[in-house]
Structure formats: structure tokens, C-alpha cells
C-alpha positions as a Markdown table, in Angstrom:
| # | Residue | x | y | z |
|---|---|---|---|---|
| 1 | Met | 0.1 | 0.1 | 0.0 |
| 2 | Lys | 1.2 | 3.8 | -0.8 |
| 3 | Arg | 1.0 | 6.2 | 2.0 |
| 4 | Leu | -0.1 | 10.4 | 1.5 |
| 5 | Gly | 0.6 | 12.1 | 4.2 |
| 6 | Leu | -0.3 | 15.3 | 4.8 |
| 7 | Leu | 0.9 | 18.0 | 7.3 |
| 8 | Leu | -1.2 | 21.8 | 8.0 |
| 9 | His | 0.8 | 24.1 | 9.6 |
| 10 | Trp | -0.8 | 27.0 | 11.2 |
| 11 | Tyr | 0.3 | 30.0 | 12.0 |
| 12 | Gln | -0.5 | 33.9 | 12.5 |
| 13 | Pro | 2.4 | 36.6 | 13.6 |
| 14 | Pro | 1.8 | 37.9 | 16.9 |
| 15 | Trp | 0.7 | 41.3 | 15.4 |
| 16 | Gln | -1.8 | 39.9 | 12.7 |
| 17 | Tyr | -4.8 | 42.4 | 12.6 |
| 18 | Pro | -7.9 | 41.6 | 14.4 |
| 19 | Glu | -10.2 | 41.6 | 10.9 |
| 20 | Val | -7.6 | 39.7 | 9.1 |
| 21 | Leu | -7.5 | 36.6 | 12.2 |
| 22 | Asn | -11.2 | 36.8 | 12.2 |
| 23 | Arg | -11.7 | 36.3 | 8.1 |
| 24 | Ile | -9.3 | 33.3 | 8.5 |
| 25 | Val | -11.3 | 31.8 | 11.3 |
| 26 | Glu | -14.3 | 32.3 | 9.0 |
| 27 | Glu | -13.1 | 31.0 | 6.2 |
| 28 | Cys | -10.6 | 28.1 | 7.2 |
| 29 | Tyr | -10.0 | 27.5 | 10.9 |
| 30 | Arg | -13.7 | 26.8 | 11.7 |
| 31 | Pro | -14.5 | 24.6 | 8.6 |
| 32 | Leu | -11.2 | 23.0 | 8.6 |
| 33 | Ser | -11.0 | 22.0 | 12.3 |
| 34 | Arg | -14.2 | 20.4 | 12.1 |
| 35 | Ala | -13.5 | 18.2 | 9.4 |
| 36 | Leu | -10.7 | 17.1 | 11.0 |
| 37 | Glu | -12.6 | 16.4 | 13.9 |
| 38 | Glu | -15.8 | 14.4 | 12.1 |
| 39 | Gln | -14.1 | 13.4 | 8.7 |
| 40 | Pro | -12.1 | 10.3 | 9.0 |
| 41 | Val | -8.9 | 11.9 | 8.3 |
| 42 | Arg | -5.0 | 11.4 | 9.4 |
| 43 | Cys | -2.8 | 14.2 | 8.9 |
| 44 | Ser | -0.7 | 16.0 | 11.1 |
| 45 | Val | -1.0 | 19.6 | 12.5 |
| 46 | Asp | 1.3 | 21.8 | 14.0 |
| 47 | Leu | 0.2 | 25.0 | 15.7 |
| 48 | Cys | 2.3 | 28.2 | 16.6 |
| 49 | Trp | 1.5 | 29.8 | 20.1 |
| 50 | Ser | 1.6 | 33.3 | 18.2 |
| 51 | Leu | -1.4 | 32.1 | 16.9 |
| 52 | Val | -3.0 | 29.7 | 19.4 |
| 53 | Asp | -2.8 | 32.8 | 21.9 |
| 54 | Gln | -4.8 | 35.3 | 19.4 |
| 55 | Leu | -7.4 | 32.5 | 19.0 |
| 56 | Ile | -8.0 | 32.2 | 22.5 |
| 57 | Thr | -7.9 | 35.8 | 23.5 |
| 58 | Gln | -10.2 | 37.0 | 20.9 |
| 59 | Gly | -12.5 | 34.1 | 21.6 |
| 60 | Tyr | -11.9 | 31.6 | 18.7 |
| 61 | Asp | -11.3 | 28.7 | 21.5 |
| 62 | Asp | -13.7 | 26.4 | 19.5 |
| 63 | Val | -11.0 | 26.2 | 16.8 |
| 64 | Leu | -8.8 | 24.9 | 19.7 |
| 65 | Thr | -11.5 | 22.5 | 20.8 |
| 66 | His | -11.8 | 20.9 | 17.2 |
| 67 | Leu | -8.5 | 20.0 | 17.3 |
| 68 | Ala | -8.0 | 19.0 | 20.6 |
| 69 | Ala | -11.3 | 16.2 | 19.8 |
| 70 | Ala | -9.6 | 15.2 | 16.5 |
| 71 | Ala | -6.1 | 14.5 | 18.1 |
| 72 | Arg | -8.3 | 12.3 | 20.8 |
| 73 | Ala | -10.1 | 10.5 | 18.1 |
| 74 | Gly | -6.4 | 9.9 | 16.3 |
| 75 | Asn | -7.6 | 12.1 | 13.4 |
| 76 | Ile | -4.8 | 13.9 | 13.8 |
| 77 | Glu | -1.1 | 14.4 | 15.6 |
| 78 | Phe | -0.1 | 17.7 | 16.8 |
| 79 | Val | 3.5 | 18.3 | 15.9 |
| 80 | Glu | 6.1 | 20.8 | 17.8 |
| 81 | Thr | 7.2 | 24.3 | 16.2 |
| 82 | Ala | 8.4 | 27.4 | 17.3 |
| 83 | Ala | 6.2 | 29.7 | 19.4 |
| 84 | Tyr | 6.5 | 32.7 | 17.4 |
| 85 | His | 8.0 | 31.7 | 14.1 |
| 86 | Pro | 11.5 | 32.4 | 13.7 |
| 87 | Ile | 13.9 | 31.0 | 11.3 |
| 88 | Leu | 15.8 | 28.8 | 13.6 |
| 89 | Pro | 18.5 | 27.9 | 12.0 |
| 90 | Leu | 19.8 | 31.9 | 11.9 |
| 91 | Leu | 19.4 | 31.9 | 15.5 |
| 92 | Pro | 21.8 | 30.6 | 18.6 |
| 93 | Ala | 21.0 | 27.2 | 19.9 |
| 94 | Glu | 19.5 | 28.8 | 22.9 |
| 95 | Thr | 17.0 | 30.6 | 21.4 |
| 96 | Ala | 15.5 | 28.0 | 19.2 |
| 97 | Ile | 15.2 | 25.9 | 22.3 |
| 98 | Arg | 13.4 | 28.7 | 24.1 |
| 99 | Gln | 11.4 | 28.7 | 21.2 |
| 100 | Ile | 10.4 | 25.6 | 20.9 |
| 101 | Arg | 9.9 | 24.7 | 24.9 |
| 102 | Leu | 7.7 | 27.5 | 24.9 |
| 103 | Asn | 5.3 | 26.3 | 22.0 |
| 104 | Tyr | 5.4 | 23.3 | 23.9 |
| 105 | Asp | 4.3 | 24.3 | 27.5 |
| 106 | Arg | 2.0 | 26.9 | 26.0 |
| 107 | Asn | 0.3 | 24.5 | 23.8 |
| 108 | Arg | 0.3 | 21.7 | 26.7 |
| 109 | Ile | -2.0 | 23.8 | 28.9 |
| 110 | Ala | -4.0 | 24.7 | 25.8 |
| 111 | Phe | -4.7 | 21.3 | 24.5 |
| 112 | Gly | -3.9 | 19.3 | 27.5 |
| 113 | Arg | -2.8 | 15.5 | 27.1 |
| 114 | Ala | -3.8 | 15.6 | 23.8 |
| 115 | Tyr | -0.9 | 17.7 | 23.0 |
| 116 | Gln | 1.8 | 14.7 | 22.4 |
| 117 | Pro | 4.2 | 15.5 | 19.5 |
| 118 | Gln | 6.6 | 13.4 | 18.4 |
| 119 | Gly | 8.1 | 15.5 | 15.7 |
| 120 | Val | 8.9 | 19.1 | 14.9 |
| 121 | Phe | 8.0 | 21.6 | 12.3 |
| 122 | Pro | 11.0 | 24.2 | 12.1 |
| 123 | Pro | 9.5 | 27.9 | 10.6 |
| 124 | Glu | 9.2 | 28.0 | 7.1 |
| 125 | Met | 10.7 | 24.3 | 6.7 |
| 126 | Ala | 14.2 | 26.4 | 7.2 |
| 127 | Trp | 16.4 | 23.5 | 7.8 |
| 128 | Ser | 19.9 | 23.1 | 8.9 |
| 129 | Pro | 22.1 | 20.2 | 10.0 |
| 130 | Ala | 23.0 | 22.0 | 13.1 |
| 131 | Leu | 19.2 | 21.7 | 14.3 |
| 132 | Ala | 19.5 | 18.0 | 14.7 |
| 133 | Pro | 21.4 | 18.0 | 17.9 |
| 134 | Ile | 18.8 | 20.2 | 19.4 |
| 135 | Phe | 15.5 | 18.5 | 18.3 |
| 136 | Thr | 17.2 | 15.0 | 19.6 |
| 137 | His | 18.3 | 16.9 | 22.9 |
| 138 | Leu | 14.5 | 18.1 | 23.4 |
| 139 | Gly | 13.1 | 14.6 | 22.7 |
| 140 | Tyr | 11.7 | 14.4 | 19.5 |
| 141 | Arg | 12.3 | 11.8 | 16.7 |
| 142 | Trp | 11.5 | 13.6 | 13.3 |
| 143 | Thr | 11.6 | 16.9 | 11.3 |
| 144 | Ile | 10.5 | 18.1 | 8.1 |
| 145 | Thr | 12.0 | 20.3 | 5.3 |
| 146 | Asp | 11.6 | 20.4 | 1.5 |
| 147 | Asp | 12.5 | 17.8 | -1.1 |
| 148 | Val | 14.2 | 20.1 | -3.6 |
| 149 | Ala | 17.7 | 20.2 | -2.4 |
| 150 | Val | 18.4 | 16.7 | -1.7 |
| 151 | Ala | 16.1 | 15.9 | -5.2 |
| 152 | Leu | 18.9 | 18.1 | -7.3 |
| 153 | Arg | 21.6 | 16.6 | -5.1 |
| 154 | Asp | 20.3 | 12.8 | -5.8 |
| 155 | Gly | 17.8 | 13.1 | -8.8 |
| 156 | Glu | 15.2 | 12.4 | -6.7 |
| 157 | Pro | 14.1 | 12.5 | -3.7 |
| 158 | Pro | 13.5 | 9.2 | -1.5 |
| 159 | Leu | 10.2 | 7.5 | -1.6 |
| 160 | Arg | 10.9 | 4.2 | 0.3 |
| 161 | Tyr | 12.9 | 5.4 | 3.4 |
| 162 | Val | 13.3 | 8.1 | 5.4 |
| 163 | Thr | 16.6 | 9.8 | 5.8 |
| 164 | Ala | 18.6 | 9.6 | 9.5 |
| 165 | Val | 20.8 | 11.9 | 10.0 |
| 166 | Glu | 23.8 | 11.8 | 12.8 |
| 167 | Gly | 22.2 | 11.5 | 15.6 |
| 168 | Gly | 19.4 | 9.6 | 14.5 |
| 169 | Leu | 17.1 | 11.9 | 13.9 |
| 170 | Arg | 14.9 | 11.3 | 10.8 |
| 171 | Val | 14.2 | 14.1 | 8.3 |
| 172 | Ile | 11.4 | 13.2 | 6.2 |
| 173 | Leu | 11.1 | 15.4 | 2.9 |
| 174 | Arg | 7.9 | 17.0 | 1.5 |
| 175 | Ser | 7.1 | 16.5 | -2.2 |
| 176 | Asn | 7.7 | 20.4 | -3.5 |
| 177 | Arg | 6.2 | 19.6 | -6.8 |
| 178 | Trp | 2.7 | 18.0 | -5.2 |
| 179 | Ser | 2.3 | 20.6 | -2.5 |
| 180 | Asn | 2.9 | 23.7 | -4.7 |
| 181 | Ala | 0.5 | 22.6 | -7.1 |
| 182 | Ile | -2.0 | 22.3 | -4.5 |
| 183 | Ala | -1.2 | 25.5 | -3.1 |
| 184 | Phe | -0.9 | 27.6 | -6.3 |
| 185 | Gly | -3.2 | 25.3 | -9.0 |
| 186 | Ser | -6.7 | 24.2 | -8.7 |
| 187 | Leu | -7.4 | 20.8 | -8.2 |
| 188 | Asp | -9.7 | 18.6 | -6.4 |
| 189 | Gly | -8.9 | 16.6 | -3.5 |
| 190 | Ala | -10.1 | 12.8 | -4.7 |
| 191 | Arg | -8.9 | 13.4 | -7.7 |
| 192 | Thr | -5.2 | 14.6 | -6.0 |
| 193 | Ala | -5.1 | 11.7 | -4.1 |
| 194 | Gln | -5.5 | 9.4 | -7.0 |
| 195 | Ala | -2.9 | 11.1 | -8.7 |
| 196 | Met | -0.3 | 10.6 | -6.5 |
| 197 | Thr | -1.3 | 7.2 | -5.9 |
| 198 | Glu | -1.1 | 6.5 | -9.7 |
| 199 | Glu | 2.5 | 8.1 | -9.7 |
| 200 | Leu | 3.9 | 6.0 | -7.0 |
| 201 | Glu | 2.3 | 3.1 | -8.6 |
| 202 | Gly | 4.1 | 4.1 | -11.7 |
| 203 | Arg | 7.5 | 4.6 | -10.3 |
| 204 | Leu | 7.1 | 1.4 | -7.5 |
| 205 | Ala | 5.1 | -0.7 | -8.8 |
| 206 | Asp | 3.6 | -2.8 | -5.7 |
| 207 | Glu | 6.2 | -1.8 | -3.5 |
| 208 | Pro | 5.5 | 0.5 | -0.9 |
| 209 | Gly | 6.3 | 4.1 | -1.2 |
| 210 | Tyr | 5.1 | 7.6 | 0.1 |
| 211 | Leu | 4.8 | 11.3 | -0.6 |
| 212 | Leu | 4.3 | 13.9 | 1.9 |
| 213 | Leu | 2.3 | 17.1 | 1.5 |
| 214 | Ala | 3.0 | 19.9 | 3.9 |
| 215 | Met | 1.5 | 23.7 | 3.2 |
| 216 | Asp | 0.1 | 26.5 | 5.2 |
| 217 | Ala | -3.6 | 25.6 | 6.5 |
| 218 | Glu | -4.7 | 28.7 | 5.5 |
| 219 | Thr | -4.6 | 27.2 | 1.7 |
| 220 | Phe | -7.9 | 25.3 | 2.5 |
| 221 | Gly | -10.4 | 27.9 | 2.2 |
| 222 | His | -8.6 | 31.5 | 3.3 |
| 223 | His | -6.4 | 31.7 | 0.6 |
| 224 | Arg | -8.1 | 29.3 | -1.8 |
| 225 | Arg | -11.7 | 29.7 | -1.0 |
| 226 | Glu | -12.6 | 26.6 | -3.0 |
| 227 | Tyr | -10.5 | 24.4 | -1.5 |
| 228 | Val | -12.8 | 24.1 | 1.9 |
| 229 | Ser | -13.8 | 20.6 | 1.0 |
| 230 | Phe | -10.0 | 19.6 | -0.1 |
| 231 | Val | -8.8 | 17.8 | 2.8 |
| 232 | Ser | -12.2 | 15.5 | 3.3 |
| 233 | Asp | -12.2 | 14.7 | 0.0 |
| 234 | Phe | -8.8 | 13.8 | -0.3 |
| 235 | Ser | -9.4 | 11.4 | 2.7 |
| 236 | Ala | -12.7 | 10.0 | 1.0 |
| 237 | Trp | -10.8 | 9.0 | -1.8 |
| 238 | Cys | -7.6 | 6.8 | 0.3 |
| 239 | Ala | -10.6 | 5.8 | 2.6 |
| 240 | Ser | -12.6 | 4.2 | -0.2 |
| 241 | Gly | -10.4 | 1.4 | -1.4 |
| 242 | Glu | -6.9 | -0.3 | -0.6 |
| 243 | Arg | -4.4 | 1.6 | -2.9 |
| 244 | Ala | -3.5 | 4.2 | -0.5 |
| 245 | Ala | -3.8 | 5.3 | 3.0 |
| 246 | Met | -4.0 | 8.9 | 4.2 |
| 247 | Ser | -1.2 | 9.6 | 6.6 |
| 248 | Ser | 0.6 | 11.4 | 9.4 |
| 249 | Val | 3.9 | 12.2 | 9.5 |
| 250 | Ser | 4.9 | 9.6 | 12.5 |
| 251 | Asp | 2.4 | 7.1 | 10.6 |
| 252 | Ile | 5.3 | 7.6 | 7.7 |
| 253 | Val | 8.4 | 7.7 | 9.7 |
| 254 | Asp | 6.8 | 4.4 | 11.5 |
| 255 | Ala | 6.4 | 2.4 | 8.5 |
| 256 | Phe | 9.4 | 3.1 | 6.1 |
| 257 | Pro | 13.3 | 1.9 | 7.1 |
| 258 | Ala | 15.7 | 4.5 | 8.2 |
| 259 | Gln | 18.6 | 5.1 | 5.7 |
| 260 | Pro | 21.7 | 7.2 | 7.0 |
| 261 | Gly | 22.4 | 10.0 | 5.4 |
| 262 | Glu | 22.5 | 14.3 | 5.1 |
| 263 | Ile | 20.3 | 16.8 | 4.5 |
| 264 | Pro | 21.5 | 19.9 | 3.0 |
| 265 | Ala | 20.5 | 22.9 | 4.8 |
| 266 | Thr | 17.2 | 24.5 | 2.9 |
| 267 | Ser | 13.7 | 25.9 | 3.3 |
| 268 | Trp | 10.4 | 25.8 | 1.6 |
| 269 | Ser | 10.8 | 28.2 | -0.6 |
| 270 | Val | 14.2 | 27.6 | -2.3 |
| 271 | Leu | 14.6 | 27.2 | -5.7 |
| 272 | Pro | 17.1 | 25.0 | -7.8 |
| 273 | Glu | 19.0 | 27.9 | -8.6 |
| 274 | Asp | 19.1 | 28.8 | -5.0 |
| 275 | Val | 20.7 | 25.4 | -4.1 |
| 276 | Arg | 23.3 | 25.9 | -6.7 |
| 277 | Ala | 24.1 | 29.3 | -5.3 |
| 278 | Gly | 24.2 | 28.3 | -2.0 |
| 279 | Val | 21.6 | 30.0 | -0.4 |
| 280 | Pro | 19.0 | 27.9 | 1.4 |
| 281 | Tyr | 16.8 | 30.8 | 2.8 |
| 282 | Pro | 16.2 | 33.0 | 0.4 |
| 283 | Leu | 13.4 | 34.7 | 1.7 |
| 284 | Trp | 14.6 | 35.6 | 4.9 |
| 285 | Asn | 18.3 | 36.3 | 4.4 |
| 286 | Asp | 19.1 | 36.6 | 0.7 |
| 287 | Gly | 22.7 | 38.4 | 1.3 |
| 288 | Gly | 21.4 | 41.4 | 0.3 |
| 289 | Asp | 21.7 | 44.8 | 2.1 |
| 290 | Val | 18.0 | 44.7 | 3.5 |
| 291 | His | 18.2 | 41.6 | 4.7 |
| 292 | Arg | 21.1 | 41.8 | 6.7 |
| 293 | Ala | 20.8 | 45.1 | 8.3 |
| 294 | Gly | 17.3 | 43.1 | 9.7 |
| 295 | Trp | 19.8 | 40.3 | 11.2 |
| 296 | Glu | 22.1 | 42.5 | 12.7 |
| 297 | Leu | 18.8 | 44.7 | 14.1 |
| 298 | Val | 18.1 | 41.2 | 15.3 |
| 299 | Arg | 21.5 | 40.5 | 16.9 |
| 300 | Leu | 21.6 | 44.3 | 18.6 |
| 301 | Ala | 18.2 | 43.4 | 20.1 |
| 302 | Ala | 19.3 | 40.1 | 21.4 |
| 303 | Asp | 22.5 | 41.8 | 23.2 |
| 304 | Ala | 19.5 | 44.3 | 24.7 |
| 305 | Val | 18.0 | 41.2 | 26.3 |
| 306 | Ala | 21.3 | 39.7 | 27.5 |
| 307 | Leu | 21.5 | 43.0 | 30.0 |
| 308 | His | 18.2 | 43.3 | 30.5 |
| 309 | Pro | 16.3 | 39.8 | 31.0 |
| 310 | Ala | 13.1 | 41.1 | 32.0 |
| 311 | Leu | 12.9 | 41.8 | 27.6 |
| 312 | Gln | 13.1 | 38.7 | 26.9 |
| 313 | Ala | 9.6 | 37.8 | 26.2 |
| 314 | Glu | 9.0 | 40.9 | 23.9 |
| 315 | Phe | 12.0 | 39.6 | 22.1 |
| 316 | Asp | 10.4 | 36.0 | 21.6 |
| 317 | Gln | 7.5 | 37.7 | 20.1 |
| 318 | Ala | 9.8 | 40.4 | 18.0 |
| 319 | Ile | 12.2 | 38.0 | 15.8 |
| 320 | Ser | 8.9 | 36.1 | 13.5 |
| 321 | Ser | 10.2 | 35.6 | 10.0 |
| 322 | Cys | 7.5 | 37.6 | 8.6 |
| 323 | Ala | 9.2 | 41.3 | 8.8 |
| 324 | Phe | 12.1 | 39.5 | 6.4 |
| 325 | Trp | 9.5 | 37.8 | 4.1 |
| 326 | Trp | 7.9 | 40.9 | 3.5 |
| 327 | Leu | 11.1 | 41.9 | 2.6 |
| 328 | Ser | 11.7 | 39.2 | -0.2 |
| 329 | Arg | 11.7 | 38.7 | -3.9 |
| 330 | Ser | 8.4 | 37.5 | -4.1 |
| 331 | Asn | 6.3 | 39.1 | -1.3 |
| 332 | Trp | 7.5 | 42.9 | -0.9 |
| 333 | Glu | 5.5 | 44.8 | 1.1 |
| 334 | Pro | 7.3 | 47.4 | 3.1 |
| 335 | Glu | 4.4 | 48.3 | 5.7 |
| 336 | Leu | 3.7 | 45.0 | 6.6 |
| 337 | Ala | 7.6 | 44.2 | 7.4 |
| 338 | Arg | 7.4 | 47.9 | 9.4 |
| 339 | Arg | 5.1 | 45.8 | 11.8 |
| 340 | Gly | 7.6 | 43.2 | 12.6 |
| 341 | Phe | 11.0 | 45.3 | 12.5 |
| 342 | His | 9.7 | 47.9 | 15.2 |
| 343 | Met | 8.6 | 45.3 | 18.0 |
| 344 | Val | 12.9 | 44.5 | 17.5 |
| 345 | Val | 13.5 | 48.2 | 17.9 |
| 346 | Gln | 11.2 | 48.7 | 20.9 |
| 347 | Val | 13.2 | 46.0 | 22.9 |
| 348 | Val | 16.2 | 47.6 | 22.1 |
| 349 | Arg | 14.8 | 51.0 | 23.5 |
| 350 | Arg | 13.3 | 49.7 | 26.2 |
| 351 | Ala | 16.8 | 48.6 | 27.6 |
| 352 | Gly | 17.7 | 52.1 | 27.2 |
| 353 | Asp | 20.9 | 52.3 | 26.6 |
| 354 | Ser | 21.0 | 55.7 | 23.9 |
| 355 | Ala | 24.1 | 54.1 | 21.6 |
| 356 | Ala | 22.5 | 51.1 | 21.0 |
| 357 | Ile | 18.9 | 53.1 | 20.0 |
| 358 | Glu | 20.9 | 55.3 | 17.9 |
| 359 | His | 22.4 | 52.4 | 16.2 |
| 360 | Ala | 18.9 | 50.5 | 15.9 |
| 361 | Leu | 17.2 | 53.5 | 14.1 |
| 362 | Ala | 20.1 | 53.5 | 12.1 |
| 363 | Leu | 19.5 | 50.1 | 11.1 |
| 364 | Tyr | 15.7 | 50.5 | 10.8 |
| 365 | Asp | 16.0 | 53.3 | 8.2 |
| 366 | Arg | 18.8 | 51.7 | 6.3 |
| 367 | Ile | 16.6 | 48.5 | 6.0 |
| 368 | Phe | 13.5 | 50.7 | 4.6 |
| 369 | Ala | 15.9 | 53.1 | 2.5 |
| 370 | Gly | 16.7 | 49.9 | 0.8 |
| 371 | Ala | 12.8 | 48.8 | 0.4 |
| 372 | Ala | 12.5 | 52.5 | -1.3 |
| 373 | Thr | 15.4 | 51.7 | -3.3 |
| 374 | Arg | 13.4 | 48.9 | -4.9 |
| 375 | Asp | 10.4 | 50.2 | -5.0 |
| 376 | Ile | 12.0 | 53.3 | -7.0 |
| 377 | Ala | 13.8 | 51.1 | -9.4 |
| 378 | Ser | 11.0 | 48.7 | -10.0 |
């Protein structure tokens, strides 16, 4: 039998507009969470605390109730992630550990015993081999990233085994081609499950094999209104026969052998030309002056927190990936980026060091001077 995996990534930045969150809840989170509870699905779900906190405080905790019930029923497995969605490979190990532990502690309170993650979804699937000892130290069995870099290196990604990197951590790869075909196409859930199964059958005949989808939960109903029933239709096709089983990531990790290997640094928006250029996180660290200034600002804020630990919680929220993403090649929205970088500057301000504040403001100006230059050039 073939296995078709699905991971749904649920996230909103801590500064999301309430009216936008309301629209996402009504279009996606409520119908999707109900479907995951009521339909015979089997998939993986990760939720950043930055979203869970907003769902609770803004009165949408029914979404969490449905998800907890889905987990208790065995329809979904919860997956760990970082609380405020930072790019983990670009931060010190202690920051990554803090973000993951914070997410676990808060979500364990929100979901109770239903929250028992076995794997980690690194935000933006930003993977580096340096994360492996962190994840294993924290007790996780597997993580996930994109398959483009491995496919470019090896000719194709694994379909019959899961790579085990040094230390034993399993690193499973999502199908970039299939995930993006769904996210940016217009596909039917049942027909997609059938087509994925037929591809595996064509390549592997009767041998076991898998394909894994991973994408933003908001794809299903918010980004794509016609996808409200996609997950239910996908699961119904799998349940209707004996050719494929809809699976969580842990199901796949358990069902397929581990094979020692290496997974290069990468992320889920990487292109082949990024891999060739040695740029594994192109939407968050492209090597240009704007992103360089942004990371210098983050380091300045981290130095302020080292001297003023009471600012730690503010810093945790300020380092979400979104500020960089909104100043990247395909998501150019400087006004939204300002909301994120303003939070970083505020951490430095509250520390009270006048020289550091002056430096932070200069970096902020440099970031958005660079953004303005691009706007003029385009």
C-alpha cells in the first residue's frame, strides 16, 4: 500500500490585524478544524503559540476544541514548532530551544494531554544540520523540510525510506512539486489523491512508497476559497479503496526504514538556483543589504535582552520570520515589514542604552531606505 501524508501548518504573526484573523477563522480555521474532527482523516498539525494565543484571547477557542477532539480521536497528530515562528537556523541554539519549549509548554496547557508531539516543524521548513542535536536533545524523533535540495543532489527524493541524519533524527521531505501544485493550482482533493497514488504505482509498482504534502493550513478556505472540502475529499478517496492510506508524518516515519544520510540546509521556498548559489533561506536571508541590516538589528536586540532579561518575552515575539518575508523577492510589502521590525526596535528602546537605540534606528532606516530604493527601481 502507498501512503499519502499531509501536514498542515497553522500560524499568524503576533501583530496580525484582528479583522484579518476573523476572516481567516471564518473561511478556514473553523470549517477545517470541524472537518478534522468529524471526517475519517489522518494527518499532522502544527500550531504556533502566536496563533493559539490570539485564538484564545479573541474568542475563537472553539477551533482549539475541535482540534483537541480530532487528536483524541486519532484523526490528527500534533507536531511541535517554534512559538513565534523565527527562522531557527539563523538564531543561537539557546534561542531555538527556548522557542520550542515555550511552544510546547503553552500548547500543552491549551490542549491538555492531547498535545503529544513526536516531531518538529521548523518554521518555513528552514532546516540546517545544526538543528539535529537540538531536536534530539529535546526528545523529538523527526523533523521535516523540502525536497528540492536533495532532488537536485541525488536526482530524486526518497520514496521508500526516511533519511536518518547523525544522531538518529529522521528528516522527512515534503514533495515540493505536489505541495505547490495544490497551493498554487486549482485541484480536486479526490483526484489529487488518486493522481499521487498513480504516480507512486507507476514508479514503484507494488512496492510500498510515500509522498508527503506540507503547506499552510490557510490554503484550505482562506487563500483558496474553493479548497474548503479538499482535505475531506482527499481522505474520502483514500478511505474508499486499498491503494493508499492517508497518513500522519509519524505514520510514515514508523512505516518506512531509516537510511543514514545527510540533508543539506534548505527551506520550503527554495528554488534550484538558490541551492546552486548556496542560499538556503532566500526569503529571509538573501545576502542583500536589506536582510543583512535586519539580522544586525535582531542581534542588537538580543544583546539588549542579555543585559535586561525582563525583555525576553518581547524579544521572543519580535523575531518572527514575517518581517524578512515581507521584504523578499516574491512578497514585497514594506508597510507590513515595518510592523515586525518596529517590535525589534522597541526591545532595544526599552533597554535604555542611548548608543544602542541610535544604532537600532540607523539600522531601521537602512532597512527601509533599501526598500524604498527597490520600489523606485521597480
